[in-house]
C-alpha positions as CSV (number, residue, x, y, z in Angstrom):
1,M,48.8,3.9,33.9
2,L,48.1,4.8,30.5
3,S,50.5,6.6,28.2
4,L,49.3,8.3,25.1
5,V,51.7,8.2,22.1
6,V,51.6,11.5,19.9
7,P,52.7,10.7,16.6
8,G,55.5,13.1,15.4
9,P,56.3,14.6,12.1
10,R,57.0,12.0,9.3
11,H,60.4,12.1,7.6
12,S,60.6,11.1,4.3
13,R,63.5,8.6,3.6
14,G,63.3,8.2,0.0
15,F,63.9,10.3,-3.2
16,T,61.2,11.9,-5.3
17,L,60.7,11.2,-9.0
18,L,61.7,14.5,-10.0
19,E,65.1,14.2,-8.0
20,L,65.8,10.9,-9.6
21,L,65.1,12.5,-13.3
22,V,67.4,15.4,-12.4
23,V,70.4,12.9,-11.4
24,M,69.7,10.9,-14.6
25,V,70.0,13.9,-16.7
26,I,73.2,15.3,-15.1
27,I,74.7,11.6,-15.6
28,G,73.5,11.7,-19.0
29,L,75.0,14.9,-19.8
30,L,78.5,14.0,-18.3
31,A,78.5,10.7,-20.2
32,G,77.8,12.5,-23.5
33,F,80.5,15.0,-22.6
34,V,83.2,12.5,-21.4
35,G,82.2,9.4,-23.5
36,P,83.5,10.7,-27.0
37,R,86.7,12.0,-25.4
38,F,87.4,8.6,-23.8
39,F,86.9,6.9,-27.0
40,A,89.0,9.2,-29.0
41,Q,92.0,8.2,-26.5
42,I,91.4,4.5,-27.1
43,G,92.0,5.1,-30.7
44,K,95.1,7.1,-30.2
45,S,96.5,4.3,-27.9
46,E,96.1,1.8,-30.5
47,V,98.0,3.9,-32.9
48,K,100.7,4.4,-30.5
49,T,100.9,0.6,-29.9
50,A,101.2,-0.1,-33.5
51,R,104.0,2.3,-33.8
52,A,105.9,0.7,-30.8
53,Q,105.3,-2.9,-32.0
54,I,106.6,-1.8,-35.5
55,D,109.6,-0.2,-33.8
56,A,110.4,-3.5,-32.0
57,L,109.8,-5.6,-34.9
58,G,112.3,-3.4,-36.8
59,K,114.9,-3.9,-34.1
60,A,114.4,-7.6,-34.1
61,L,114.8,-7.5,-38.0
62,D,118.1,-5.4,-37.6
63,Q,119.5,-8.2,-35.2
64,F,118.5,-10.9,-37.7
65,R,120.4,-8.8,-40.4
66,L,123.4,-8.7,-38.1
67,D,123.6,-12.2,-37.6
68,V,122.4,-13.6,-40.9
69,G,123.8,-10.8,-43.2
70,R,120.4,-10.0,-44.8
71,Y,116.8,-9.3,-43.9
72,P,114.3,-12.1,-44.3
73,T,112.5,-12.5,-47.6
74,S,109.0,-11.6,-48.3
75,E,108.5,-15.3,-48.3
76,E,110.1,-16.1,-45.0
77,G,108.2,-13.1,-43.8
78,L,108.3,-12.0,-40.0
79,A,108.1,-15.8,-38.9
80,A,111.9,-16.1,-39.7
81,L,112.4,-13.9,-36.4
82,N,111.2,-16.7,-34.3
83,E,111.9,-20.0,-36.5
84,R,115.2,-20.8,-38.3
85,P,114.6,-20.1,-42.1
86,G,115.7,-23.0,-44.0
87,A,119.2,-24.5,-42.9
88,D,120.8,-21.2,-42.2
89,T,123.6,-21.9,-39.7
90,R,124.1,-18.2,-38.9
91,W,120.7,-17.5,-37.5
92,S,121.0,-17.2,-33.7
93,G,117.3,-16.3,-32.9
94,P,114.5,-16.3,-31.7
95,Y,114.7,-12.6,-32.0
96,L,111.4,-12.0,-30.1
97,K,110.5,-13.3,-26.7
98,K,107.0,-14.1,-27.9
99,G,105.6,-14.9,-31.4
100,V,104.9,-12.0,-34.0
101,P,102.0,-10.0,-32.6
102,P,99.2,-9.0,-34.6
103,D,98.7,-5.2,-35.0
104,P,96.2,-3.6,-32.4
105,W,93.3,-4.3,-34.7
106,G,94.0,-8.1,-34.9
107,T,95.5,-8.1,-38.6
108,P,99.0,-9.3,-39.3
109,Y,101.6,-6.7,-40.0
110,V,102.5,-6.4,-43.9
111,Y,106.1,-7.2,-44.4
112,R,107.9,-6.9,-47.9
113,A,111.5,-7.4,-48.6
114,P,113.0,-5.8,-50.7
115,G,110.7,-3.0,-49.7
116,E,109.7,0.0,-52.0
117,H,110.8,2.4,-49.3
118,G,113.9,0.8,-48.0
119,E,115.5,-2.4,-47.6
120,Y,112.2,-3.7,-46.1
121,D,108.6,-2.3,-45.6
122,L,106.7,-3.1,-42.5
123,L,103.4,-1.7,-42.0
124,S,99.9,-1.9,-40.4
125,L,96.8,-1.0,-42.5
126,G,95.4,0.7,-39.3
127,N,91.7,0.2,-38.2
128,D,90.1,0.1,-41.5
129,R,92.4,-2.8,-42.7
130,Q,92.7,-1.2,-46.3
131,P,95.7,0.4,-47.7
132,G,95.7,4.2,-47.5
133,G,93.2,6.0,-45.0
134,S,93.5,9.0,-42.9
135,G,93.2,9.7,-39.2
136,E,93.0,6.6,-37.2
137,A,92.5,4.5,-40.5
138,E,95.7,5.6,-41.7
139,D,98.4,3.2,-42.5
140,I,101.1,2.9,-39.7
141,V,104.6,2.5,-41.5
142,S,108.3,1.8,-40.7
143,W,109.6,4.4,-42.9
């Protein structure tokens, strides 16, 4: 017995070039709209991180002062929070669990004692690594 196979309608299983282009344009528009907002949030989080680190370093400096009776000098710097400065017997550190972190942009914090704005000045120069600035390049300070 012979059977005849009649071909049925063909179903397309792929996308046309036009459909792919439309999807790519939509993805591009979404990335163009969402991308800048996302990267702006990254800059804000770095500033918040710097403020939190300055606050934590300030508390460690206050604890150092309670124990030793003074803040570390500019020469001793923030390293005095983890290493005994000289032969001071009243030092009860380390005052930080880990070493002194750099600011979120990879630059060491600036520490001066005595400071121009208080007993000490502690600051980050911001993402431009230069004194002054505005916006995300503004210095983050302890005073």
